[in-house]
N, C-alpha and C positions, 0 to 999 in steps of 0.2 A: 623910217620909223618902225614899220612892221617887221622889217628884217632884223632890227636890233632885238626885238622881243623874242624872235625865233632863235637867235644866236645865244641868248642868255642861258647859262647853265642853271639847272635847279640845284638848290642847296639841299644836301643830303639830310640836314637836320630838320627839313620841312616836315610838318606833321601830315601823315598820309591818311589817318582816320582819327576821329574824335568822338568820344562818348560823353554827352553832356550831363549836367548835374541831375537832371530828372530821369536819366536812363537807368534801367535795371536790366542786367544780362546774366544769364546762367549758361555755362557750357565751356567749350574749348575755343580759345582764341589763338590762331596760328597765323602769323603775318610776317612781312618784310617791310622795312622802313621804320618810321616813328609813329607810335600811337599814344594818344593822351586820353586818360580816363578820369573824368570828374564825377561820374555817377557810381552806381553800385554794381559790382561784378563778383560772381561766385563761380569758381571752376578752376580752369587751368590756362595759363598763358605760356606759349612757346614761341620764341623768336631769337634770331641771332642779332637783332638790332636793338632799338631803344624803346623802353616803356616808361612813360611819364604818368605818375599818379598825382593828379591835382589836389589842391587843398580840400576839396569837397569829395574827393574819391574815397571809396570804401571797398576794399578788395578782401575777399575770403578766398584765397587761391594759392595754388602751387605755381610759382613763377620761375621760368627759365629764360633768361634774356642775355643779350650782350651787355647792355647798360640799363640799370634801373634807377630812375630818379623819383624819389618818393617825397611828396609834400602832404600827403593825406594819411589815411589809416589802412594798414595792411595786417591781416591775420593769415599766416601761412609761411611756408618755406620759400626763401628767395635764393636763386642760384644765378650768378652773373659771370660771364666769361671775361668781362673787362672791368666793370666797377659798379658799386652801389653808392648812391648818395641819399642820405636821410637828412632832410631839411628841418629847420626849427619848428615847423608846424606839423611835423609828422610823428606818427607812432607806429612802430613795427613790432608785432608780437609773433615770433617764430624764429626759425634758424636761418642763418645766412652762410652762404658759401660763395666767396668772391676773392680775387687777388687784390682788390683795392676797396676800401670802405672809408667813406667820409660822413661823419655825423656832426651836424651843426649844433651849436649850443642851443639847448631847448628841445632838440629832437630826442625821442624816446625809442630805445631798442631793448626789448625784453626777449632774450633767447641766447643761443650760442652762435659763435662766429668761427668759421674755418677759413683761414686765408693761406693755407699751405699749398694749395693747388694739387695736393695728392689725394688718393682715394681715402675714404673714411678709415680712421684708425680706431682699433679697439684696444683700450688700455685697461688691463685688469686692476681693480682697486685692492684686491687681496692676493697675496702670493699663492701660487698653485699648491705649495706644500701645506699651507695653513688650511686650505679648503679640503684637502684630502686627509688631514689628521683626524683620528677618531676623537669624539667628544669624551672628556674625562669627567665623570660625575662622582 
């Protein structure tokens, strides 16, 4: 019986750390594995793995992760190398950069989204010739 428990493989989706509903944290969070935040966090999150923002989670942060699963409130820019999920209970205010985005019905996203996988593009809104032309009065 004990040998069976030793031989069992851990599930990679297993949560490595959890910040509860009454938790308040300011700073830089850098980790590997899966972390779930149900409290308040302000700062920066950096990981190649998964960040889960629970329904009571409130983040004011710059987030860079492999996968971001949002069920709470996020203010800030989100960048994911794999995907971002915005669930029906979620509100995201900020810019998103990700190759895949899923927004459930009822989820709110207020910002811009870049899914190209390329570097930031600068698109001029006015032709260069029009900008250089002298004003006629």
